[in-house]
C-alpha positions as CSV (number, residue, x, y, z in Angstrom):
1,M,-49.7,-99.7,15.7
2,E,-50.0,-101.5,12.7
3,L,-52.6,-101.2,10.3
4,S,-53.7,-103.8,7.7
5,N,-55.3,-102.8,4.2
6,S,-58.6,-102.8,6.1
7,Q,-58.2,-100.0,8.0
8,L,-57.9,-96.1,8.1
9,L,-56.6,-94.1,10.7
10,L,-58.0,-90.7,11.1
11,K,-58.3,-87.5,13.4
12,R,-61.3,-86.1,15.9
13,N,-61.5,-83.3,17.9
14,V,-63.1,-85.2,21.4
15,I,-64.6,-81.9,23.8
16,V,-63.2,-81.8,27.0
17,K,-65.8,-81.4,30.1
18,S,-65.7,-80.4,33.0
19,V,-67.3,-81.0,36.3
20,V,-68.3,-77.8,37.8
21,T,-66.8,-78.5,41.8
22,P,-66.0,-76.2,44.6
23,R,-62.2,-76.3,43.6
24,W,-63.0,-76.4,39.5
25,K,-64.9,-72.8,40.4
26,E,-62.1,-71.3,42.2
27,E,-58.9,-72.1,39.8
28,V,-61.2,-71.0,37.0
29,Q,-61.8,-67.6,39.3
30,Q,-58.0,-67.4,40.0
31,Q,-57.2,-67.7,36.4
32,L,-58.8,-65.0,34.9
33,Q,-58.3,-62.5,38.1
34,G,-54.5,-62.7,37.1
35,Q,-55.8,-62.4,33.4
36,I,-57.9,-59.0,34.7
37,N,-54.6,-57.9,37.0
38,Q,-52.6,-58.6,33.9
39,I,-54.9,-56.2,31.8
40,D,-55.0,-53.8,34.6
41,S,-51.0,-54.1,34.7
42,Q,-50.6,-53.0,30.9
43,M,-53.2,-49.4,31.3
44,Q,-50.6,-48.8,33.6
45,Q,-48.0,-49.4,31.2
46,L,-50.2,-47.5,28.5
47,E,-50.7,-44.5,30.5
48,M,-47.1,-44.7,31.4
49,Q,-45.8,-44.4,28.2
50,A,-48.0,-42.0,27.1
51,Q,-47.0,-40.3,30.2
52,R,-43.4,-40.0,28.8
53,M,-43.6,-39.5,24.5
54,V,-46.6,-36.6,25.8
55,G,-43.4,-34.5,27.8
56,E,-41.1,-35.6,25.2
57,L,-42.7,-34.1,22.6
58,Q,-43.6,-30.6,24.9
59,K,-39.9,-30.6,25.1
60,Q,-39.2,-30.9,22.0
61,A,-41.8,-28.2,20.9
62,L,-39.6,-26.3,23.2
63,Q,-36.8,-26.7,21.3
64,Q,-38.1,-26.6,17.8
65,P,-40.5,-24.4,17.4
66,G,-42.3,-24.8,14.0
67,V,-43.3,-28.7,14.3
68,N,-46.5,-29.3,14.6
69,V,-46.7,-31.1,18.5
70,K,-50.5,-30.6,18.4
71,E,-50.9,-32.7,15.8
72,Q,-48.9,-35.7,16.8
73,M,-50.3,-35.0,21.0
74,D,-53.7,-35.6,18.8
75,T,-52.3,-38.4,17.3
76,L,-50.8,-39.9,19.9
77,Q,-53.8,-39.5,22.9
78,S,-55.8,-40.7,19.0
79,Q,-53.9,-43.8,19.9
80,L,-53.7,-43.9,23.5
81,N,-57.3,-44.1,23.6
82,Q,-58.1,-47.1,21.0
83,K,-55.9,-48.9,22.8
84,Q,-57.1,-48.4,25.9
85,R,-60.8,-49.3,24.4
86,Q,-59.6,-53.2,23.8
87,L,-58.6,-53.7,26.8
88,L,-61.1,-51.8,28.9
89,D,-63.2,-54.5,26.0
90,Q,-60.7,-57.0,26.8
91,K,-60.8,-56.7,30.7
92,N,-65.1,-56.3,30.5
93,Q,-65.6,-59.7,28.8
94,I,-63.4,-61.5,31.8
95,L,-65.6,-59.8,34.1
96,Q,-68.1,-61.3,32.5
97,Q,-66.7,-64.6,32.0
98,L,-65.7,-64.8,36.1
99,Q,-69.7,-63.9,36.7
100,Q,-71.0,-66.3,34.9
101,V,-68.8,-69.4,36.9
102,Q,-69.3,-67.4,40.2
103,T,-72.9,-68.7,39.0
104,L,-72.5,-72.0,37.5
105,E,-74.1,-74.8,40.1
106,L,-71.8,-77.2,41.6
107,E,-72.3,-81.0,39.4
108,T,-73.0,-79.4,36.1
109,E,-70.8,-79.8,33.1
110,V,-69.5,-77.2,31.3
111,N,-67.4,-77.8,27.9
112,T,-63.1,-76.8,28.6
113,G,-62.1,-77.4,25.4
114,Q,-60.9,-79.6,22.5
115,I,-58.3,-82.3,21.8
116,D,-56.8,-84.3,18.9
117,S,-57.4,-87.5,18.8
118,F,-56.2,-90.5,16.5
119,F,-58.3,-93.4,15.9
120,T,-58.7,-96.1,13.1
121,V,-62.0,-97.2,11.2
122,E,-63.0,-99.9,9.5
123,R,-65.3,-100.9,6.5
124,G,-68.4,-101.6,9.1
125,D,-67.4,-98.8,11.3
126,N,-70.9,-95.7,12.4
127,L,-68.0,-93.3,11.5
128,V,-70.5,-90.8,13.3
129,Q,-70.2,-92.3,16.9
130,K,-67.3,-93.2,16.6
131,M,-66.5,-88.7,16.0
132,Q,-68.7,-88.3,19.2
133,V,-66.5,-88.7,22.0
134,E,-65.9,-86.5,25.2
135,I,-63.7,-86.4,27.7
136,L,-65.2,-85.6,30.8
137,L,-62.6,-84.4,34.2
138,R,-63.2,-84.1,37.8
139,D,-60.9,-81.8,39.3
140,G,-58.4,-82.2,36.4
141,F,-58.5,-85.5,36.5
142,I,-60.0,-87.7,34.2
143,D,-63.9,-89.0,35.4
144,E,-65.3,-90.2,32.3
145,I,-64.8,-91.4,28.6
146,R,-67.7,-91.1,26.1
147,G,-68.1,-92.6,23.4
148,D,-66.2,-95.0,20.8
149,L,-63.1,-95.4,20.8
């Protein structure tokens, strides 16, 4: 792209919206369910790691009676509880999103992200209008481009 001396190349955020369709709902629900399954798996792995570490600490206590295993176990339990709370918070947020998606009415528009776009301006252009560009998707395909390109 060649620019003249009276033009300027700028970057803007373009809002991406999607039309709620049965297919869109199904895809988003599958993505969210996948995230929930991943968190559940992380929680199981965390629990197994904790059990192994507790076993090692108990073994260490038998081999070295002077070592303060109780303090180490308390620290381990505290770390485990904190990580479990974080994972549960994430899971609850995703469950809320899942519930929101399920209640969306068909054919409504929802914000699904932003992308960057470059555009040219020159003297006399309305910058505010040029900055307000949206892309509307229907099942992943561009349905409409709104605003001044």
